[in-house]
Every structure is written in structure tokens, then in C-alpha cells.
C-alpha positions as CSV (number, residue, x, y, z in Angstrom):
1,M,12.5,-113.4,-8.7
2,S,11.1,-111.1,-6.0
3,G,9.2,-108.6,-8.1
4,G,5.5,-108.0,-7.8
5,M,5.2,-109.3,-4.2
6,Q,1.8,-108.7,-2.6
7,D,1.3,-108.3,1.2
8,R,-0.1,-111.7,2.1
9,R,1.0,-111.6,5.8
10,P,-1.5,-113.9,7.5
11,S,-3.4,-112.9,10.6
12,A,-3.0,-115.0,13.7
13,R,-6.4,-116.6,13.1
14,S,-5.7,-117.3,9.4
15,A,-2.3,-118.8,10.3
16,E,-4.0,-121.1,12.7
17,T,-6.5,-122.2,10.1
18,T,-3.7,-122.7,7.5
19,G,-1.7,-124.7,10.0
20,S,-4.7,-126.9,10.8
21,R,-5.4,-127.5,7.1
22,L,-1.7,-128.3,6.5
23,Q,-1.7,-130.8,9.4
24,A,-4.8,-132.5,7.9
25,L,-3.0,-132.7,4.6
26,V,0.2,-134.2,5.9
27,D,-1.8,-136.8,8.0
28,R,-3.9,-137.7,4.9
29,T,-0.8,-137.9,2.7
30,V,0.9,-140.4,5.0
31,D,-2.3,-142.5,5.5
32,K,-3.5,-142.6,1.9
33,R,-0.1,-143.1,0.3
34,G,1.1,-145.7,2.7
35,L,4.2,-143.6,3.7
36,A,6.4,-143.9,6.7
37,H,6.3,-140.2,7.2
38,A,6.0,-136.8,5.6
39,I,6.9,-133.2,6.5
40,L,5.3,-130.1,4.9
41,G,6.2,-126.4,5.3
42,L,5.2,-123.1,3.9
43,A,6.2,-119.5,4.5
44,Y,5.1,-116.3,2.9
45,R,7.7,-114.3,1.1
46,D,7.1,-111.3,3.5
47,G,9.1,-113.1,6.2
48,S,6.3,-114.4,8.3
49,E,7.0,-117.3,10.6
50,P,6.9,-120.6,8.6
51,L,4.2,-123.2,9.2
52,I,5.8,-126.7,9.4
53,V,3.9,-129.9,10.1
54,A,4.8,-133.6,10.2
55,A,3.3,-137.0,10.5
56,G,4.4,-140.6,10.8
57,E,7.7,-142.1,12.1
58,A,11.1,-140.7,11.0
59,R,12.7,-144.0,12.0
60,P,11.2,-147.0,13.9
61,G,9.8,-145.8,17.2
62,E,10.6,-142.1,16.6
63,P,8.0,-139.6,15.5
64,M,8.6,-137.3,12.5
65,R,8.7,-133.8,14.0
66,P,8.7,-130.4,12.3
67,D,12.4,-130.0,13.2
68,T,13.5,-133.5,12.1
69,P,16.4,-133.2,9.6
70,F,16.1,-135.2,6.3
71,F,18.2,-136.0,3.3
72,I,17.4,-133.3,0.7
73,A,18.7,-135.2,-2.4
74,S,18.9,-133.0,-5.5
75,I,17.7,-129.8,-3.8
76,T,21.4,-129.6,-3.2
77,K,21.8,-128.6,-6.9
78,R,20.4,-125.2,-5.9
79,F,23.3,-124.8,-3.4
80,I,25.9,-125.9,-6.1
81,A,24.4,-123.4,-8.6
82,T,24.6,-120.7,-5.9
83,L,28.3,-121.5,-5.2
84,A,29.0,-121.4,-9.0
85,L,27.4,-118.0,-9.5
86,Q,29.2,-116.7,-6.4
87,A,32.5,-118.0,-7.8
88,H,31.7,-116.3,-11.1
89,E,31.1,-113.0,-9.3
90,R,34.4,-113.4,-7.5
91,G,36.3,-114.1,-10.7
92,E,37.3,-117.6,-9.5
93,L,35.7,-119.1,-12.6
94,A,33.6,-118.0,-15.6
95,L,30.4,-119.6,-16.7
96,D,31.9,-120.0,-20.2
97,D,35.0,-121.7,-19.0
98,P,35.5,-125.2,-20.6
99,I,35.6,-127.9,-18.0
100,T,38.9,-129.2,-19.6
101,T,40.6,-126.0,-18.3
102,L,39.2,-126.4,-14.7
103,L,39.6,-130.2,-14.1
104,P,42.5,-132.6,-14.4
105,R,42.7,-134.7,-17.6
106,E,42.0,-138.0,-15.8
107,L,38.4,-136.6,-15.2
108,T,37.8,-135.2,-18.6
109,D,39.6,-137.2,-21.3
110,G,37.1,-139.0,-23.5
111,L,34.2,-138.1,-21.2
112,H,31.8,-137.0,-24.0
113,V,32.2,-139.0,-27.2
114,H,29.1,-138.8,-29.3
115,K,28.9,-140.7,-32.6
116,G,32.7,-141.0,-32.7
117,V,33.5,-137.3,-32.0
118,D,34.9,-136.2,-28.6
119,H,33.0,-133.1,-27.6
120,T,34.4,-132.8,-24.0
121,A,36.4,-129.7,-24.7
122,A,33.2,-127.9,-25.8
123,I,31.5,-128.5,-22.4
124,T,31.4,-125.3,-20.2
125,V,30.3,-124.6,-16.6
126,H,27.1,-123.1,-18.1
127,H,26.3,-126.4,-19.9
128,L,26.6,-128.3,-16.6
129,L,24.5,-125.8,-14.7
130,T,21.7,-126.1,-17.3
131,H,21.8,-129.8,-18.2
132,T,22.6,-128.9,-21.8
133,S,25.9,-130.8,-22.1
134,G,24.4,-134.0,-23.3
135,L,26.3,-136.0,-20.7
136,A,24.7,-139.2,-19.4
137,D,23.3,-139.3,-15.9
138,Y,25.3,-141.9,-13.9
139,F,22.2,-142.6,-11.9
140,D,20.4,-143.9,-15.0
141,K,20.3,-147.4,-16.2
142,P,23.7,-148.5,-17.7
143,Q,24.2,-150.7,-20.7
144,R,24.3,-153.6,-18.4
145,G,23.2,-154.2,-14.8
146,A,20.8,-152.2,-12.6
147,S,20.8,-148.4,-12.3
148,L,21.6,-146.7,-9.0
149,Y,18.0,-145.7,-8.8
150,E,17.0,-149.4,-8.9
151,Q,19.6,-150.3,-6.3
152,L,18.4,-147.5,-4.0
153,A,14.8,-148.8,-4.3
154,R,16.0,-152.3,-3.3
155,G,17.8,-150.8,-0.3
156,E,21.3,-151.8,-1.6
157,D,23.8,-149.5,0.0
158,R,27.1,-148.7,-1.8
159,S,29.7,-146.1,-2.1
160,W,31.4,-144.4,-5.1
161,S,33.8,-141.7,-5.9
162,L,34.0,-139.1,-8.7
163,A,36.5,-141.4,-10.4
164,D,33.8,-144.1,-10.4
165,V,31.3,-141.7,-11.8
166,V,33.6,-140.7,-14.7
167,R,34.4,-144.3,-15.4
168,W,30.8,-145.4,-15.5
169,V,29.9,-142.5,-17.8
170,R,32.7,-143.4,-20.2
171,E,32.2,-147.1,-20.2
172,D,28.6,-147.9,-19.3
173,H,26.7,-144.9,-20.7
174,R,26.5,-142.9,-23.9
175,P,26.0,-139.1,-24.3
176,H,22.6,-138.1,-25.5
177,F,23.6,-135.2,-27.8
178,P,26.5,-132.8,-28.3
179,P,26.9,-129.8,-26.0
180,Q,24.4,-127.2,-27.1
181,D,24.8,-123.8,-28.7
182,L,24.0,-121.6,-25.7
183,S,23.5,-118.5,-27.9
184,A,20.5,-120.2,-29.7
185,P,17.0,-119.4,-28.6
186,R,16.4,-123.0,-27.4
187,Q,18.7,-125.9,-26.4
188,R,18.2,-129.6,-25.8
189,A,18.3,-130.3,-22.1
190,R,18.5,-133.6,-20.3
191,Y,18.8,-134.0,-16.5
192,S,22.2,-135.3,-15.5
193,D,23.6,-135.7,-12.0
194,T,27.0,-136.2,-13.6
195,G,27.3,-132.6,-14.5
196,F,26.7,-131.4,-10.9
197,Q,29.3,-133.8,-9.6
198,L,31.8,-132.3,-12.0
199,L,30.7,-128.8,-10.9
200,I,31.6,-129.6,-7.3
201,A,35.1,-130.8,-8.4
202,A,35.5,-127.6,-10.5
203,L,34.6,-125.4,-7.6
204,E,37.1,-127.3,-5.3
205,H,39.9,-127.1,-7.9
206,T,39.4,-123.4,-8.7
207,T,39.0,-122.2,-5.1
208,G,41.4,-124.6,-3.4
209,R,38.7,-125.3,-0.8
210,S,36.5,-128.3,-0.1
211,F,32.8,-128.4,-1.0
212,A,31.9,-128.6,2.8
213,E,34.0,-125.4,3.5
214,L,32.4,-123.5,0.6
215,L,29.0,-124.5,1.7
216,H,29.7,-123.4,5.3
217,D,31.4,-120.1,4.6
218,R,29.4,-118.9,1.6
219,I,25.9,-120.2,2.3
220,L,25.2,-122.0,5.6
221,E,26.8,-119.5,8.0
222,P,25.6,-116.3,6.2
223,V,22.0,-117.6,6.0
224,G,22.0,-119.0,9.6
225,M,21.4,-122.6,8.6
226,A,22.5,-124.2,11.8
227,H,20.9,-127.6,11.2
228,T,22.3,-128.3,7.7
229,W,25.4,-130.4,7.0
230,L,27.2,-132.5,4.4
231,P,27.2,-136.1,5.7
232,S,30.6,-137.4,6.9
233,R,32.3,-134.2,5.8
234,S,30.8,-131.6,8.3
235,E,28.5,-131.4,11.3
236,P,25.5,-129.1,12.0
237,A,26.4,-125.9,13.8
238,A,23.8,-126.6,16.5
239,E,22.5,-129.9,18.0
240,A,20.0,-131.6,15.8
241,P,17.8,-134.7,16.1
242,E,18.8,-137.9,14.1
243,P,17.9,-137.5,10.4
244,A,14.8,-139.3,9.1
245,L,15.5,-142.5,7.2
246,I,14.7,-143.1,3.5
247,H,11.9,-145.7,3.1
248,T,10.3,-148.0,0.6
249,G,6.7,-147.5,1.7
250,R,6.9,-148.0,5.4
251,R,10.1,-150.2,5.2
252,P,13.1,-148.3,6.5
253,L,16.4,-148.4,4.5
254,E,19.9,-147.9,5.9
255,L,21.9,-146.1,3.1
256,P,24.7,-144.2,4.8
257,Q,27.3,-144.9,2.0
258,L,24.9,-143.9,-0.8
259,I,24.0,-140.7,1.1
260,E,27.6,-139.8,1.6
261,S,28.6,-140.6,-2.0
262,S,25.8,-138.4,-3.4
263,N,27.3,-135.2,-2.1
264,D,23.8,-134.1,-1.1
265,L,23.0,-132.3,2.1
266,I,20.9,-133.1,5.2
267,S,18.8,-130.2,6.4
268,T,15.5,-129.2,8.0
269,A,12.4,-127.6,6.6
270,A,13.1,-124.4,8.5
271,D,16.7,-124.1,7.2
272,L,15.6,-124.8,3.6
273,I,13.0,-122.0,3.8
274,R,15.8,-119.7,5.1
275,F,17.9,-120.6,2.1
276,Q,15.0,-120.2,-0.4
277,A,14.2,-116.8,1.1
278,A,17.8,-115.6,0.9
279,L,18.0,-116.7,-2.8
280,D,14.6,-115.0,-3.5
281,R,15.9,-111.6,-2.3
282,G,19.3,-112.0,-3.9
283,A,21.1,-111.9,-0.5
284,L,23.6,-114.6,-1.3
285,F,25.2,-112.6,-4.2
286,A,27.3,-109.4,-4.3
287,E,24.9,-108.2,-6.9
288,P,21.3,-109.1,-6.1
289,A,20.5,-109.2,-9.9
290,T,22.8,-112.3,-10.1
291,A,19.9,-114.3,-8.7
292,Q,17.9,-113.5,-11.9
293,R,20.4,-115.8,-13.7
294,L,18.9,-118.8,-12.0
295,T,15.7,-118.4,-14.1
296,E,16.5,-116.0,-16.9
297,R,16.3,-118.9,-19.5
298,S,14.9,-122.4,-19.3
299,N,14.6,-125.4,-21.5
300,L,12.3,-128.4,-21.5
301,L,13.9,-131.4,-19.7
302,R,13.5,-134.2,-22.3
303,N,13.7,-136.9,-19.7
304,M,11.4,-135.1,-17.2
305,P,8.6,-133.3,-19.1
306,P,6.8,-131.0,-18.5
307,N,9.5,-129.6,-16.2
308,R,11.8,-126.9,-17.5
309,Y,15.3,-126.1,-16.2
310,G,17.2,-122.8,-15.9
311,V,20.5,-122.6,-13.9
312,G,20.2,-125.2,-11.1
313,T,16.5,-124.4,-11.0
314,W,13.4,-126.2,-12.1
315,L,10.5,-124.3,-13.5
316,F,7.1,-126.1,-13.2
317,R,3.9,-124.6,-14.6
318,V,0.7,-125.4,-12.9
319,N,-2.0,-125.5,-15.5
320,R,-5.0,-123.2,-14.8
321,L,-7.4,-126.1,-15.1
322,V,-6.0,-127.7,-11.9
323,A,-4.5,-124.5,-10.2
324,P,-6.5,-122.9,-7.3
325,G,-8.5,-120.0,-8.6
326,R,-8.2,-121.3,-12.2
327,K,-5.2,-119.1,-12.8
328,P,-1.9,-120.5,-14.0
329,L,0.9,-120.7,-11.4
330,T,4.6,-121.1,-11.5
331,L,6.9,-123.1,-9.2
332,L,10.6,-122.2,-9.1
333,G,13.0,-124.3,-7.1
334,H,14.1,-127.9,-7.1
335,A,12.9,-131.4,-6.2
336,G,14.8,-134.6,-5.2
337,A,14.6,-138.2,-6.2
338,T,13.6,-139.3,-2.7
339,G,10.5,-137.1,-2.7
340,T,11.9,-133.8,-1.4
341,W,11.0,-130.3,-2.7
342,L,11.8,-126.6,-2.2
343,F,9.9,-124.2,-4.4
344,T,8.6,-120.6,-4.5
345,C,5.3,-119.7,-6.1
346,P,5.6,-116.1,-7.1
347,E,1.9,-115.6,-7.8
348,L,0.9,-116.6,-4.3
349,D,4.0,-115.2,-2.7
350,V,4.8,-118.4,-0.8
351,H,7.7,-120.8,-0.3
352,L,6.9,-124.5,-0.2
353,V,9.1,-127.2,1.3
354,G,8.7,-130.9,2.1
355,A,9.8,-134.4,2.1
356,V,8.4,-137.9,2.1
357,D,11.8,-139.7,2.0
358,Q,10.8,-142.5,-0.4
359,A,13.2,-144.5,-2.5
360,K,10.8,-144.1,-5.5
361,G,9.6,-140.6,-4.6
362,Q,10.4,-138.6,-7.8
363,R,6.8,-138.0,-8.8
364,I,5.3,-137.5,-5.3
365,P,6.2,-133.8,-4.6
366,F,4.2,-132.2,-7.4
367,G,0.8,-133.6,-6.4
368,I,1.4,-132.6,-2.8
369,M,2.5,-129.1,-3.7
370,L,-0.6,-128.6,-5.7
371,Q,-2.7,-129.5,-2.6
372,M,-0.5,-127.1,-0.5
373,L,-1.2,-124.3,-3.0
374,R,-4.9,-125.0,-2.5
375,V,-4.4,-124.6,1.2
376,V,-2.7,-121.3,0.7
377,A,-5.3,-120.0,-1.8
378,A,-8.1,-121.0,0.6
379,T,-6.7,-118.9,3.5
């Protein structure tokens, strides 16, 4: 992931120009999209000081600041994938371990019944990491009632457990396809939050430690992420401002139960850049080459084209017709349903991070990142 890096360290003057352009972009983004707030950050892969800007209100009466924490949503999947690869290195689990050998029967019995055949025993850790298990996403619309996404957009707060997730997937959803043959050149892939909830449980069962403890000891503390925490299960290592609220447009939503139940982190732009940089150089693994497994293969996400997915990693191609300089670009990282993102662009040697904290924010990050890349290319 780190090969071919150019020296793009900005001068003080160019950094000031980039910062001004980035601030203009975040101001424009909030105004034109009718958002409550936005935060944008970028950092060159050479370790230069990140540029982070913000606009709008984090919550009523409180300005969004560059150091304001925010709910990172599915960016957390990058952390889960990192923990899984670390556990694989330590011999705590193997990527080809069936989940039925790692989890209790009450979580796995009858979980994946496709066209009358129970395929649960064929699902491995690797399937879950790559969204190739065929398991339904418990956030998607069930056979009856509203989806969790729809409830989120309406501001309906609710809590759930892993037992609830398993019950919903068994009773209210259907698998999309059987677990894929991972030795084949290509596999079907369909994004599923269910798989990553099961991965958290598998990590806890095999290590005997809680998700919060694993995060702290194996990622947050080594990287120095003092303003990142798992809501209601841990606290930031250093004092942090109140997190920004999720919004619908400019209407704030109070969703503490949903945020806690999701098992997703709260973090800051600066902390996320530290994490992305550590992954980029392989610093979180005993063998730096392990980081290559995050992107060594990828499949088209059938429910999120044109995105492709590796191991806990989205791969998004920026077509040369819209890319700055008319050269195709690659974005490697992850986005979240509330309009959060954390990506690296290898061709421009830059990390991009941001959030708009919108209940219907899934599609927002990619347009903003394209504009951020144009800011970088113009420097």
C-alpha cells in the first residue's frame, strides 16, 4: 500500500493555500448542501502536519471545530479487519476458520439457509471480512416493517444486541447467495453489517477479551489515538469536546442507543489520519506485508456499485474523465452511512478524512472527496 510514494511535502506557502482552499470547500459544502456541519482533513503520506477544517454547528449553539469528535460509522470496519489480521498473525484465529468453530451455536444455528440448504458451516472469517458470505445485512429493509436505515433517518432511537441481529437475519431477512468459493478468480460480494458484528463476537470469544480492550491495547494506544473511544464501553484517553450530533439536514437527532448498539467508534479527524497512516506503513502488524492483505483482492459490491471490496477495505476508482489531471485515481479505505470517510489516494500520496454526520449521508463522501483531490492536485 505504501509503494511508489513521491515527495509531495508542501511548502509553508502551499500548505497555507491548500488550507484556504479546503476551508472554502467546507464552507461551500455546508451552505450549498443545507448541512448542519462538515469537517474535512487531508495529510500527505510523508508525515506532514494534517490540514483539518470545519464549518457549521456540531450541535445547537456549538461550532464544529477541527478537533470535534464524530461518530465514524462503518469506518470502524477497518479497525475490525485490522484486529482480525492481528489475531491471525498471533495464531488466535485463522482466516479460513469456520464461524461455527468460533461462536456458540445459539449465534450460528440456521443463520444462512439459502433455498432450503443450511450453508452456515461453510462461512469463514475470510468470508465475513470480504462480504462474500451472502448473509443479509440486518440494517437493510426486512420482509416487514422499516429498515434500521429508515428508522435512523426519522430520528428513531433504539437499542439492539447481537442476539437481536441474529434473530432478525434468521426471521426477517434472506441470504443473497451461498458462501463463495474464495479460490475462484472472482466472487459475489454484497455489503453486510451482519458479518462484521459476528467478527467482533469471534474476536472476543477467541481472545477472551472485550472489543473495547482489543481496540485500546492493539490499535488506539500503539497509534496514539487519545480522542477515540467506543461509546458506553470506553472513554477517550485524553479530554475531548462533546461529539457532533447526527442530523437530517440541519435538524439534530439524539441517537445514543443506536450509536452504542452499532459497535462503531467515535473519533476525530486527526486520530483517523494517524490510524490510516499506521495502516499505510504496516505499523500495526508484526509483518508489515500483512497490510497488503487488505487490498490484495477485491470484488464488486453488488449493492454498492461501482465500489469494490477487499478485506475491510473499499476500493473506489476515480474515472480519468472526472479526476484532476485526467488521470485515473484510486481511493483505498472506508466510508460510513452517516457521511463519514477515511481514504488514501496512492497516486497523489494523500490521506483524506471527513464527516457530514447526516442520517442519509451514504452518497455524500465521494463527491466531496473528488473536490478534495482537486484541491490537492492544484497545490
